[in-house]
PDB file of N, CA, C, O and CB in Angstrom:
ATOM      1  N   MET A   1      29.163  12.275   9.056  1.00  0.00           N
ATOM      2  CA  MET A   1      29.273  11.077   9.859  1.00  0.00           C
ATOM      3  C   MET A   1      27.877  10.543  10.161  1.00  0.00           C
ATOM      4  O   MET A   1      27.159  11.109  10.985  1.00  0.00           O
ATOM      5  CB  MET A   1      30.052  11.358  11.160  1.00  0.00           C
ATOM      6  N   ALA A   2      27.501   9.479   9.512  1.00  0.00           N
ATOM      7  CA  ALA A   2      26.180   8.888   9.724  1.00  0.00           C
ATOM      8  C   ALA A   2      26.237   7.815  10.799  1.00  0.00           C
ATOM      9  O   ALA A   2      27.217   7.076  10.898  1.00  0.00           O
ATOM     10  CB  ALA A   2      25.637   8.297   8.417  1.00  0.00           C
ATOM     11  N   LYS A   3      25.189   7.732  11.601  1.00  0.00           N
ATOM     12  CA  LYS A   3      25.119   6.728  12.660  1.00  0.00           C
ATOM     13  C   LYS A   3      24.861   5.338  12.085  1.00  0.00           C
ATOM     14  O   LYS A   3      24.211   5.193  11.049  1.00  0.00           O
ATOM     15  CB  LYS A   3      24.026   7.091  13.667  1.00  0.00           C
ATOM     16  N   THR A   4      25.374   4.329  12.765  1.00  0.00           N
ATOM     17  CA  THR A   4      25.235   2.933  12.344  1.00  0.00           C
ATOM     18  C   THR A   4      23.818   2.436  12.596  1.00  0.00           C
ATOM     19  O   THR A   4      23.242   2.685  13.656  1.00  0.00           O
ATOM     20  CB  THR A   4      26.249   2.041  13.080  1.00  0.00           C
ATOM     21  N   ILE A   5      23.256   1.724  11.602  1.00  0.00           N
ATOM     22  CA  ILE A   5      21.952   1.069  11.754  1.00  0.00           C
ATOM     23  C   ILE A   5      22.169  -0.392  12.122  1.00  0.00           C
ATOM     24  O   ILE A   5      21.585  -0.881  13.089  1.00  0.00           O
ATOM     25  CB  ILE A   5      21.105   1.189  10.449  1.00  0.00           C
ATOM     26  N   TRP A   6      23.009  -1.098  11.355  1.00  0.00           N
ATOM     27  CA  TRP A   6      23.334  -2.491  11.664  1.00  0.00           C
ATOM     28  C   TRP A   6      24.695  -2.860  11.125  1.00  0.00           C
ATOM     29  O   TRP A   6      25.223  -2.218  10.217  1.00  0.00           O
ATOM     30  CB  TRP A   6      22.279  -3.430  11.097  1.00  0.00           C
ATOM     31  N   ILE A   7      25.257  -3.918  11.708  1.00  0.00           N
ATOM     32  CA  ILE A   7      26.513  -4.504  11.248  1.00  0.00           C
ATOM     33  C   ILE A   7      26.320  -6.009  11.209  1.00  0.00           C
ATOM     34  O   ILE A   7      25.772  -6.595  12.143  1.00  0.00           O
ATOM     35  CB  ILE A   7      27.722  -4.104  12.176  1.00  0.00           C
ATOM     36  N   SER A   8      26.769  -6.633  10.130  1.00  0.00           N
ATOM     37  CA  SER A   8      26.661  -8.090  10.038  1.00  0.00           C
ATOM     38  C   SER A   8      27.963  -8.695   9.545  1.00  0.00           C
ATOM     39  O   SER A   8      28.811  -8.017   8.965  1.00  0.00           O
ATOM     40  CB  SER A   8      25.510  -8.489   9.109  1.00  0.00           C
ATOM     41  N   ILE A   9      28.098  -9.995   9.795  1.00  0.00           N
ATOM     42  CA  ILE A   9      29.291 -10.767   9.450  1.00  0.00           C
ATOM     43  C   ILE A   9      28.862 -11.918   8.551  1.00  0.00           C
ATOM     44  O   ILE A   9      27.832 -12.546   8.798  1.00  0.00           O
ATOM     45  CB  ILE A   9      30.028 -11.294  10.734  1.00  0.00           C
ATOM     46  N   ARG A  10      29.640 -12.201   7.512  1.00  0.00           N
ATOM     47  CA  ARG A  10      29.368 -13.377   6.681  1.00  0.00           C
ATOM     48  C   ARG A  10      30.144 -14.553   7.255  1.00  0.00           C
ATOM     49  O   ARG A  10      31.364 -14.490   7.400  1.00  0.00           O
ATOM     50  CB  ARG A  10      29.757 -13.124   5.180  1.00  0.00           C
ATOM     51  N   CYS A  11      29.428 -15.625   7.581  1.00  0.00           N
ATOM     52  CA  CYS A  11      30.065 -16.838   8.092  1.00  0.00           C
ATOM     53  C   CYS A  11      30.959 -17.424   7.002  1.00  0.00           C
ATOM     54  O   CYS A  11      30.526 -17.589   5.862  1.00  0.00           O
ATOM     55  CB  CYS A  11      29.000 -17.879   8.557  1.00  0.00           C
ATOM     56  N   LEU A  12      32.188 -17.733   7.349  1.00  0.00           N
ATOM     57  CA  LEU A  12      33.126 -18.301   6.382  1.00  0.00           C
ATOM     58  C   LEU A  12      32.871 -19.791   6.135  1.00  0.00           C
ATOM     59  O   LEU A  12      33.454 -20.376   5.223  1.00  0.00           O
ATOM     60  CB  LEU A  12      34.554 -18.097   6.865  1.00  0.00           C
ATOM     61  N   ASN A  13      32.002 -20.403   6.945  1.00  0.00           N
ATOM     62  CA  ASN A  13      31.675 -21.816   6.766  1.00  0.00           C
ATOM     63  C   ASN A  13      30.458 -22.010   5.854  1.00  0.00           C
ATOM     64  O   ASN A  13      30.531 -22.734   4.861  1.00  0.00           O
ATOM     65  CB  ASN A  13      31.417 -22.468   8.122  1.00  0.00           C
ATOM     66  N   CYS A  14      29.330 -21.356   6.199  1.00  0.00           N
ATOM     67  CA  CYS A  14      28.093 -21.561   5.443  1.00  0.00           C
ATOM     68  C   CYS A  14      27.730 -20.385   4.546  1.00  0.00           C
ATOM     69  O   CYS A  14      26.791 -20.484   3.756  1.00  0.00           O
ATOM     70  CB  CYS A  14      26.962 -21.826   6.389  1.00  0.00           C
ATOM     71  N   ARG A  15      28.456 -19.272   4.651  1.00  0.00           N
ATOM     72  CA  ARG A  15      28.280 -18.068   3.834  1.00  0.00           C
ATOM     73  C   ARG A  15      27.007 -17.272   4.157  1.00  0.00           C
ATOM     74  O   ARG A  15      26.659 -16.351   3.418  1.00  0.00           O
ATOM     75  CB  ARG A  15      28.263 -18.454   2.384  1.00  0.00           C
ATOM     76  N   GLU A  16      26.311 -17.613   5.244  1.00  0.00           N
ATOM     77  CA  GLU A  16      25.135 -16.847   5.666  1.00  0.00           C
ATOM     78  C   GLU A  16      25.580 -15.619   6.467  1.00  0.00           C
ATOM     79  O   GLU A  16      26.672 -15.601   7.035  1.00  0.00           O
ATOM     80  CB  GLU A  16      24.171 -17.735   6.515  1.00  0.00           C
ATOM     81  N   TRP A  17      24.723 -14.594   6.504  1.00  0.00           N
ATOM     82  CA  TRP A  17      25.006 -13.395   7.287  1.00  0.00           C
ATOM     83  C   TRP A  17      24.457 -13.553   8.694  1.00  0.00           C
ATOM     84  O   TRP A  17      23.383 -14.122   8.887  1.00  0.00           O
ATOM     85  CB  TRP A  17      24.410 -12.147   6.613  1.00  0.00           C
ATOM     86  N   LEU A  18      25.199 -13.046   9.682  1.00  0.00           N
ATOM     87  CA  LEU A  18      24.742 -13.051  11.058  1.00  0.00           C
ATOM     88  C   LEU A  18      24.978 -11.686  11.678  1.00  0.00           C
ATOM     89  O   LEU A  18      25.878 -10.954  11.265  1.00  0.00           O
ATOM     90  CB  LEU A  18      25.451 -14.146  11.866  1.00  0.00           C
ATOM     91  N   ALA A  19      24.174 -11.349  12.664  1.00  0.00           N
ATOM     92  CA  ALA A  19      24.313 -10.060  13.343  1.00  0.00           C
ATOM     93  C   ALA A  19      25.631 -10.019  14.110  1.00  0.00           C
ATOM     94  O   ALA A  19      26.027 -11.003  14.735  1.00  0.00           O
ATOM     95  CB  ALA A  19      23.121  -9.809  14.301  1.00  0.00           C
ATOM     96  N   SER A  20      26.296  -8.888  14.056  1.00  0.00           N
ATOM     97  CA  SER A  20      27.558  -8.714  14.759  1.00  0.00           C
ATOM     98  C   SER A  20      27.323  -8.226  16.174  1.00  0.00           C
ATOM     99  O   SER A  20      26.415  -7.434  16.427  1.00  0.00           O
ATOM    100  CB  SER A  20      28.459  -7.744  14.011  1.00  0.00           C
ATOM    101  N   GLN A  21      28.142  -8.698  17.089  1.00  0.00           N
ATOM    102  CA  GLN A  21      28.120  -8.192  18.457  1.00  0.00           C
ATOM    103  C   GLN A  21      29.037  -6.977  18.599  1.00  0.00           C
ATOM    104  O   GLN A  21      29.020  -6.300  19.627  1.00  0.00           O
ATOM    105  CB  GLN A  21      28.539  -9.294  19.442  1.00  0.00           C
ATOM    106  N   ILE A  22      29.835  -6.704  17.567  1.00  0.00           N
ATOM    107  CA  ILE A  22      30.676  -5.511  17.536  1.00  0.00           C
ATOM    108  C   ILE A  22      29.842  -4.375  16.967  1.00  0.00           C
ATOM    109  O   ILE A  22      29.092  -4.571  16.011  1.00  0.00           O
ATOM    110  CB  ILE A  22      31.981  -5.741  16.690  1.00  0.00           C
ATOM    111  N   PHE A  23      29.968  -3.193  17.549  1.00  0.00           N
ATOM    112  CA  PHE A  23      29.183  -2.060  17.077  1.00  0.00           C
ATOM    113  C   PHE A  23      30.071  -0.837  16.954  1.00  0.00           C
ATOM    114  O   PHE A  23      30.913  -0.579  17.814  1.00  0.00           O
ATOM    115  CB  PHE A  23      28.001  -1.777  18.022  1.00  0.00           C
ATOM    116  N   PHE A  24      29.880  -0.088  15.883  1.00  0.00           N
ATOM    117  CA  PHE A  24      30.587   1.169  15.656  1.00  0.00           C
ATOM    118  C   PHE A  24      29.550   2.277  15.672  1.00  0.00           C
ATOM    119  O   PHE A  24      28.480   2.122  15.084  1.00  0.00           O
ATOM    120  CB  PHE A  24      31.390   1.152  14.303  1.00  0.00           C
ATOM    121  N   SER A  25      29.832   3.364  16.313  1.00  0.00           N
ATOM    122  CA  SER A  25      28.845   4.426  16.449  1.00  0.00           C
ATOM    123  C   SER A  25      28.536   5.136  15.136  1.00  0.00           C
ATOM    124  O   SER A  25      27.420   5.616  14.937  1.00  0.00           O
ATOM    125  CB  SER A  25      29.320   5.426  17.454  1.00  0.00           C
ATOM    126  N   ASP A  26      29.519   5.206  14.238  1.00  0.00           N
ATOM    127  CA  ASP A  26      29.294   5.916  12.983  1.00  0.00           C
ATOM    128  C   ASP A  26      30.221   5.389  11.888  1.00  0.00           C
ATOM    129  O   ASP A  26      31.094   4.559  12.143  1.00  0.00           O
ATOM    130  CB  ASP A  26      29.503   7.426  13.176  1.00  0.00           C
ATOM    131  N   SER A  27      30.018   5.886  10.665  1.00  0.00           N
ATOM    132  CA  SER A  27      30.784   5.413   9.507  1.00  0.00           C
ATOM    133  C   SER A  27      32.274   5.726   9.625  1.00  0.00           C
ATOM    134  O   SER A  27      33.099   4.939   9.160  1.00  0.00           O
ATOM    135  CB  SER A  27      30.236   6.033   8.234  1.00  0.00           C
ATOM    136  N   GLU A  28      32.632   6.838  10.227  1.00  0.00           N
ATOM    137  CA  GLU A  28      34.043   7.172  10.394  1.00  0.00           C
ATOM    138  C   GLU A  28      34.736   6.171  11.322  1.00  0.00           C
ATOM    139  O   GLU A  28      35.868   5.762  11.063  1.00  0.00           O
ATOM    140  CB  GLU A  28      34.192   8.597  10.945  1.00  0.00           C
ATOM    141  N   SER A  29      34.062   5.781  12.392  1.00  0.00           N
ATOM    142  CA  SER A  29      34.620   4.787  13.314  1.00  0.00           C
ATOM    143  C   SER A  29      34.829   3.455  12.606  1.00  0.00           C
ATOM    144  O   SER A  29      35.841   2.789  12.825  1.00  0.00           O
ATOM    145  CB  SER A  29      33.699   4.599  14.532  1.00  0.00           C
ATOM    146  N   PHE A  30      33.879   3.062  11.756  1.00  0.00           N
ATOM    147  CA  PHE A  30      34.008   1.821  10.995  1.00  0.00           C
ATOM    148  C   PHE A  30      35.201   1.896  10.045  1.00  0.00           C
ATOM    149  O   PHE A  30      36.002   0.964   9.968  1.00  0.00           O
ATOM    150  CB  PHE A  30      32.716   1.533  10.208  1.00  0.00           C
ATOM    151  N   ASP A  31      35.313   3.015   9.320  1.00  0.00           N
ATOM    152  CA  ASP A  31      36.400   3.190   8.346  1.00  0.00           C
ATOM    153  C   ASP A  31      37.780   3.138   8.984  1.00  0.00           C
ATOM    154  O   ASP A  31      38.717   2.604   8.389  1.00  0.00           O
ATOM    155  CB  ASP A  31      36.235   4.506   7.622  1.00  0.00           C
ATOM    156  N   THR A  32      37.913   3.679  10.173  1.00  0.00           N
ATOM    157  CA  THR A  32      39.228   3.776  10.807  1.00  0.00           C
ATOM    158  C   THR A  32      39.539   2.622  11.767  1.00  0.00           C
ATOM    159  O   THR A  32      40.635   2.560  12.324  1.00  0.00           O
ATOM    160  CB  THR A  32      39.328   5.076  11.550  1.00  0.00           C
ATOM    161  N   SER A  33      38.594   1.720  11.960  1.00  0.00           N
ATOM    162  CA  SER A  33      38.804   0.616  12.894  1.00  0.00           C
ATOM    163  C   SER A  33      39.732  -0.452  12.322  1.00  0.00           C
ATOM    164  O   SER A  33      39.883  -0.583  11.107  1.00  0.00           O
ATOM    165  CB  SER A  33      37.473  -0.008  13.269  1.00  0.00           C
ATOM    166  N   VAL A  34      40.335  -1.195  13.207  1.00  0.00           N
ATOM    167  CA  VAL A  34      41.168  -2.331  12.841  1.00  0.00           C
ATOM    168  C   VAL A  34      40.520  -3.571  13.440  1.00  0.00           C
ATOM    169  O   VAL A  34      40.411  -3.699  14.659  1.00  0.00           O
ATOM    170  CB  VAL A  34      42.653  -2.153  13.341  1.00  0.00           C
ATOM    171  N   LEU A  35      40.095  -4.473  12.580  1.00  0.00           N
ATOM    172  CA  LEU A  35      39.472  -5.719  13.035  1.00  0.00           C
ATOM    173  C   LEU A  35      40.342  -6.872  12.586  1.00  0.00           C
ATOM    174  O   LEU A  35      40.744  -6.936  11.424  1.00  0.00           O
ATOM    175  CB  LEU A  35      38.017  -5.870  12.487  1.00  0.00           C
ATOM    176  N   PHE A  36      40.633  -7.775  13.490  1.00  0.00           N
ATOM    177  CA  PHE A  36      41.476  -8.902  13.136  1.00  0.00           C
ATOM    178  C   PHE A  36      41.049 -10.121  13.937  1.00  0.00           C
ATOM    179  O   PHE A  36      41.133 -10.127  15.165  1.00  0.00           O
ATOM    180  CB  PHE A  36      42.963  -8.578  13.381  1.00  0.00           C
ATOM    181  N   ASP A  37      40.598 -11.139  13.248  1.00  0.00           N
ATOM    182  CA  ASP A  37      40.263 -12.437  13.841  1.00  0.00           C
ATOM    183  C   ASP A  37      39.263 -12.376  14.993  1.00  0.00           C
ATOM    184  O   ASP A  37      39.425 -13.069  15.997  1.00  0.00           O
ATOM    185  CB  ASP A  37      41.506 -13.087  14.324  1.00  0.00           C
ATOM    186  N   TYR A  38      38.248 -11.559  14.848  1.00  0.00           N
ATOM    187  CA  TYR A  38      37.138 -11.564  15.789  1.00  0.00           C
ATOM    188  C   TYR A  38      36.387 -12.877  15.586  1.00  0.00           C
ATOM    189  O   TYR A  38      36.106 -13.238  14.443  1.00  0.00           O
ATOM    190  CB  TYR A  38      36.194 -10.314  15.585  1.00  0.00           C
ATOM    191  N   LEU A  39      36.051 -13.605  16.653  1.00  0.00           N
ATOM    192  CA  LEU A  39      35.330 -14.877  16.553  1.00  0.00           C
ATOM    193  C   LEU A  39      33.857 -14.678  16.865  1.00  0.00           C
ATOM    194  O   LEU A  39      33.494 -14.012  17.834  1.00  0.00           O
ATOM    195  CB  LEU A  39      35.937 -15.924  17.502  1.00  0.00           C
ATOM    196  N   ALA A  40      33.013 -15.271  16.021  1.00  0.00           N
ATOM    197  CA  ALA A  40      31.571 -15.214  16.235  1.00  0.00           C
ATOM    198  C   ALA A  40      30.992 -16.604  16.012  1.00  0.00           C
ATOM    199  O   ALA A  40      31.492 -17.380  15.198  1.00  0.00           O
ATOM    200  CB  ALA A  40      30.900 -14.170  15.288  1.00  0.00           C
ATOM    201  N   SER A  41      29.939 -16.901  16.743  1.00  0.00           N
ATOM    202  CA  SER A  41      29.256 -18.181  16.602  1.00  0.00           C
ATOM    203  C   SER A  41      28.098 -18.007  15.617  1.00  0.00           C
ATOM    204  O   SER A  41      27.229 -17.161  15.824  1.00  0.00           O
ATOM    205  CB  SER A  41      28.745 -18.705  17.987  1.00  0.00           C
ATOM    206  N   CYS A  42      28.084 -18.794  14.562  1.00  0.00           N
ATOM    207  CA  CYS A  42      27.056 -18.683  13.538  1.00  0.00           C
ATOM    208  C   CYS A  42      25.786 -19.415  13.979  1.00  0.00           C
ATOM    209  O   CYS A  42      25.843 -20.601  14.303  1.00  0.00           O
ATOM    210  CB  CYS A  42      27.567 -19.248  12.197  1.00  0.00           C
ATOM    211  N   PRO A  43      24.645 -18.728  13.997  1.00  0.00           N
ATOM    212  CA  PRO A  43      23.396 -19.387  14.374  1.00  0.00           C
ATOM    213  C   PRO A  43      22.850 -20.302  13.281  1.00  0.00           C
ATOM    214  O   PRO A  43      21.955 -21.109  13.535  1.00  0.00           O
ATOM    215  CB  PRO A  43      22.362 -18.351  14.722  1.00  0.00           C
ATOM    216  N   HIS A  44      23.385 -20.179  12.062  1.00  0.00           N
ATOM    217  CA  HIS A  44      22.907 -20.986  10.934  1.00  0.00           C
ATOM    218  C   HIS A  44      23.548 -22.368  10.898  1.00  0.00           C
ATOM    219  O   HIS A  44      22.860 -23.373  10.720  1.00  0.00           O
ATOM    220  CB  HIS A  44      23.181 -20.265   9.625  1.00  0.00           C
ATOM    221  N   CYS A  45      24.879 -22.416  11.070  1.00  0.00           N
ATOM    222  CA  CYS A  45      25.579 -23.702  10.975  1.00  0.00           C
ATOM    223  C   CYS A  45      26.138 -24.169  12.321  1.00  0.00           C
ATOM    224  O   CYS A  45      26.566 -25.316  12.451  1.00  0.00           O
ATOM    225  CB  CYS A  45      26.709 -23.599   9.965  1.00  0.00           C
ATOM    226  N   GLY A  46      26.135 -23.280  13.324  1.00  0.00           N
ATOM    227  CA  GLY A  46      26.603 -23.639  14.660  1.00  0.00           C
ATOM    228  C   GLY A  46      28.109 -23.627  14.842  1.00  0.00           C
ATOM    229  O   GLY A  46      28.603 -23.996  15.907  1.00  0.00           O
ATOM    230  N   LYS A  47      28.849 -23.210  13.821  1.00  0.00           N
ATOM    231  CA  LYS A  47      30.306 -23.191  13.914  1.00  0.00           C
ATOM    232  C   LYS A  47      30.813 -21.793  14.246  1.00  0.00           C
ATOM    233  O   LYS A  47      30.129 -20.794  14.025  1.00  0.00           O
ATOM    234  CB  LYS A  47      30.932 -23.681  12.607  1.00  0.00           C
ATOM    235  N   LEU A  48      32.035 -21.749  14.785  1.00  0.00           N
ATOM    236  CA  LEU A  48      32.698 -20.470  14.997  1.00  0.00           C
ATOM    237  C   LEU A  48      33.271 -19.995  13.673  1.00  0.00           C
ATOM    238  O   LEU A  48      33.787 -20.791  12.888  1.00  0.00           O
ATOM    239  CB  LEU A  48      33.810 -20.581  16.076  1.00  0.00           C
ATOM    240  N   THR A  49      33.180 -18.707  13.431  1.00  0.00           N
ATOM    241  CA  THR A  49      33.760 -18.134  12.224  1.00  0.00           C
ATOM    242  C   THR A  49      34.628 -16.948  12.601  1.00  0.00           C
ATOM    243  O   THR A  49      34.283 -16.165  13.487  1.00  0.00           O
ATOM    244  CB  THR A  49      32.660 -17.710  11.223  1.00  0.00           C
ATOM    245  N   ARG A  50      35.744 -16.827  11.929  1.00  0.00           N
ATOM    246  CA  ARG A  50      36.620 -15.674  12.124  1.00  0.00           C
ATOM    247  C   ARG A  50      36.102 -14.551  11.236  1.00  0.00           C
ATOM    248  O   ARG A  50      35.532 -14.793  10.173  1.00  0.00           O
ATOM    249  CB  ARG A  50      38.122 -16.020  11.793  1.00  0.00           C
ATOM    250  N   SER A  51      36.306 -13.343  11.682  1.00  0.00           N
ATOM    251  CA  SER A  51      35.881 -12.224  10.861  1.00  0.00           C
ATOM    252  C   SER A  51      36.850 -11.065  10.993  1.00  0.00           C
ATOM    253  O   SER A  51      37.525 -10.889  12.008  1.00  0.00           O
ATOM    254  CB  SER A  51      34.474 -11.784  11.244  1.00  0.00           C
ATOM    255  N   ASN A  52      36.890 -10.299   9.946  1.00  0.00           N
ATOM    256  CA  ASN A  52      37.643  -9.062   9.882  1.00  0.00           C
ATOM    257  C   ASN A  52      36.907  -8.180   8.886  1.00  0.00           C
ATOM    258  O   ASN A  52      35.777  -8.506   8.525  1.00  0.00           O
ATOM    259  CB  ASN A  52      39.154  -9.301   9.466  1.00  0.00           C
ATOM    260  N   LYS A  53      37.469  -7.120   8.440  1.00  0.00           N
ATOM    261  CA  LYS A  53      36.737  -6.222   7.536  1.00  0.00           C
ATOM    262  C   LYS A  53      36.389  -6.874   6.199  1.00  0.00           C
ATOM    263  O   LYS A  53      35.511  -6.382   5.490  1.00  0.00           O
ATOM    264  CB  LYS A  53      37.554  -4.972   7.286  1.00  0.00           C
ATOM    265  N   GLU A  54      37.051  -7.958   5.845  1.00  0.00           N
ATOM    266  CA  GLU A  54      36.767  -8.602   4.568  1.00  0.00           C
ATOM    267  C   GLU A  54      35.416  -9.328   4.570  1.00  0.00           C
ATOM    268  O   GLU A  54      34.857  -9.559   3.498  1.00  0.00           O
ATOM    269  CB  GLU A  54      37.878  -9.581   4.229  1.00  0.00           C
ATOM    270  N   ASN A  55      34.879  -9.692   5.729  1.00  0.00           N
ATOM    271  CA  ASN A  55      33.561 -10.329   5.752  1.00  0.00           C
ATOM    272  C   ASN A  55      32.598  -9.622   6.718  1.00  0.00           C
ATOM    273  O   ASN A  55      31.720 -10.244   7.316  1.00  0.00           O
ATOM    274  CB  ASN A  55      33.701 -11.801   6.143  1.00  0.00           C
ATOM    275  N   PHE A  56      32.791  -8.314   6.848  1.00  0.00           N
ATOM    276  CA  PHE A  56      31.894  -7.448   7.606  1.00  0.00           C
ATOM    277  C   PHE A  56      31.137  -6.556   6.635  1.00  0.00           C
ATOM    278  O   PHE A  56      31.639  -6.242   5.555  1.00  0.00           O
ATOM    279  CB  PHE A  56      32.677  -6.596   8.646  1.00  0.00           C
ATOM    280  N   ARG A  57      29.945  -6.153   7.010  1.00  0.00           N
ATOM    281  CA  ARG A  57      29.269  -5.078   6.287  1.00  0.00           C
ATOM    282  C   ARG A  57      28.470  -4.276   7.310  1.00  0.00           C
ATOM    283  O   ARG A  57      28.023  -4.807   8.327  1.00  0.00           O
ATOM    284  CB  ARG A  57      28.338  -5.641   5.139  1.00  0.00           C
ATOM    285  N   ALA A  58      28.302  -2.994   7.022  1.00  0.00           N
ATOM    286  CA  ALA A  58      27.596  -2.109   7.939  1.00  0.00           C
ATOM    287  C   ALA A  58      26.727  -1.146   7.141  1.00  0.00           C
ATOM    288  O   ALA A  58      27.128  -0.649   6.089  1.00  0.00           O
ATOM    289  CB  ALA A  58      28.590  -1.334   8.838  1.00  0.00           C
ATOM    290  N   LYS A  59      25.528  -0.893   7.661  1.00  0.00           N
ATOM    291  CA  LYS A  59      24.623   0.072   7.036  1.00  0.00           C
ATOM    292  C   LYS A  59      24.476   1.265   7.974  1.00  0.00           C
ATOM    293  O   LYS A  59      24.371   1.112   9.191  1.00  0.00           O
ATOM    294  CB  LYS A  59      23.227  -0.573   6.720  1.00  0.00           C
ATOM    295  N   PHE A  60      24.472   2.454   7.381  1.00  0.00           N
ATOM    296  CA  PHE A  60      24.411   3.690   8.139  1.00  0.00           C
ATOM    297  C   PHE A  60      23.142   4.466   7.806  1.00  0.00           C
ATOM    298  O   PHE A  60      22.520   4.226   6.771  1.00  0.00           O
ATOM    299  CB  PHE A  60      25.646   4.545   7.864  1.00  0.00           C
ATOM    300  N   GLU A  61      22.755   5.395   8.678  1.00  0.00           N
ATOM    301  CA  GLU A  61      21.480   6.083   8.549  1.00  0.00           C
ATOM    302  C   GLU A  61      21.340   6.890   7.257  1.00  0.00           C
ATOM    303  O   GLU A  61      20.224   7.218   6.852  1.00  0.00           O
ATOM    304  CB  GLU A  61      21.290   6.988   9.717  1.00  0.00           C
ATOM    305  N   ASP A  62      22.455   7.208   6.613  1.00  0.00           N
ATOM    306  CA  ASP A  62      22.377   7.931   5.339  1.00  0.00           C
ATOM    307  C   ASP A  62      22.189   6.983   4.151  1.00  0.00           C
ATOM    308  O   ASP A  62      22.200   7.421   3.000  1.00  0.00           O
ATOM    309  CB  ASP A  62      23.639   8.769   5.135  1.00  0.00           C
ATOM    310  N   GLY A  63      22.014   5.671   4.430  1.00  0.00           N
ATOM    311  CA  GLY A  63      21.776   4.684   3.380  1.00  0.00           C
ATOM    312  C   GLY A  63      23.024   4.017   2.847  1.00  0.00           C
ATOM    313  O   GLY A  63      22.928   3.061   2.077  1.00  0.00           O
ATOM    314  N   VAL A  64      24.190   4.495   3.238  1.00  0.00           N
ATOM    315  CA  VAL A  64      25.452   3.924   2.770  1.00  0.00           C
ATOM    316  C   VAL A  64      25.703   2.583   3.445  1.00  0.00           C
ATOM    317  O   VAL A  64      25.515   2.432   4.652  1.00  0.00           O
ATOM    318  CB  VAL A  64      26.624   4.888   3.043  1.00  0.00           C
ATOM    319  N   ILE A  65      26.138   1.598   2.629  1.00  0.00           N
ATOM    320  CA  ILE A  65      26.558   0.305   3.147  1.00  0.00           C
ATOM    321  C   ILE A  65      28.033   0.151   2.833  1.00  0.00           C
ATOM    322  O   ILE A  65      28.443   0.280   1.680  1.00  0.00           O
ATOM    323  CB  ILE A  65      25.718  -0.868   2.536  1.00  0.00           C
ATOM    324  N   LEU A  66      28.826  -0.121   3.846  1.00  0.00           N
ATOM    325  CA  LEU A  66      30.264  -0.318   3.684  1.00  0.00           C
ATOM    326  C   LEU A  66      30.625  -1.752   4.002  1.00  0.00           C
ATOM    327  O   LEU A  66      29.962  -2.414   4.801  1.00  0.00           O
ATOM    328  CB  LEU A  66      31.057   0.645   4.580  1.00  0.00           C
ATOM    329  N   GLY A  67      31.687  -2.224   3.364  1.00  0.00           N
ATOM    330  CA  GLY A  67      32.188  -3.550   3.685  1.00  0.00           C
ATOM    331  C   GLY A  67      31.940  -4.551   2.575  1.00  0.00           C
ATOM    332  O   GLY A  67      31.760  -4.186   1.413  1.00  0.00           O
ATOM    333  N   ASP A  68      31.934  -5.835   2.957  1.00  0.00           N
ATOM    334  CA  ASP A  68      31.790  -6.947   2.030  1.00  0.00           C
ATOM    335  C   ASP A  68      30.496  -6.855   1.248  1.00  0.00           C
ATOM    336  O   ASP A  68      29.415  -6.737   1.825  1.00  0.00           O
ATOM    337  CB  ASP A  68      31.853  -8.263   2.772  1.00  0.00           C
ATOM    338  N   GLU A  69      30.616  -6.911  -0.083  1.00  0.00           N
ATOM    339  CA  GLU A  69      29.470  -6.877  -0.999  1.00  0.00           C
ATOM    340  C   GLU A  69      28.607  -5.625  -0.831  1.00  0.00           C
ATOM    341  O   GLU A  69      27.390  -5.661  -1.012  1.00  0.00           O
ATOM    342  CB  GLU A  69      28.615  -8.107  -0.792  1.00  0.00           C
ATOM    343  N   ALA A  70      29.259  -4.531  -0.484  1.00  0.00           N
ATOM    344  CA  ALA A  70      28.516  -3.269  -0.322  1.00  0.00           C
ATOM    345  C   ALA A  70      28.108  -2.714  -1.669  1.00  0.00           C
ATOM    346  O   ALA A  70      27.476  -1.660  -1.736  1.00  0.00           O
ATOM    347  CB  ALA A  70      29.356  -2.230   0.438  1.00  0.00           C
TER     348      ALA A  70
END
């Protein structure tokens, strides 16, 4: 179980990555979590974007990246 370094969300409007306000302590928590329609404000385009595991990615201290385009 590696600790989380960062989590980001891909904006569904402009396709840029933004930092997530949701945090998982480790890779197991990320794998077993259920995310559905979390709303985030994109700093790039200024619009709200919905997110779930399909447009999330997370990097862990062991170098593993999980999620979208991992």
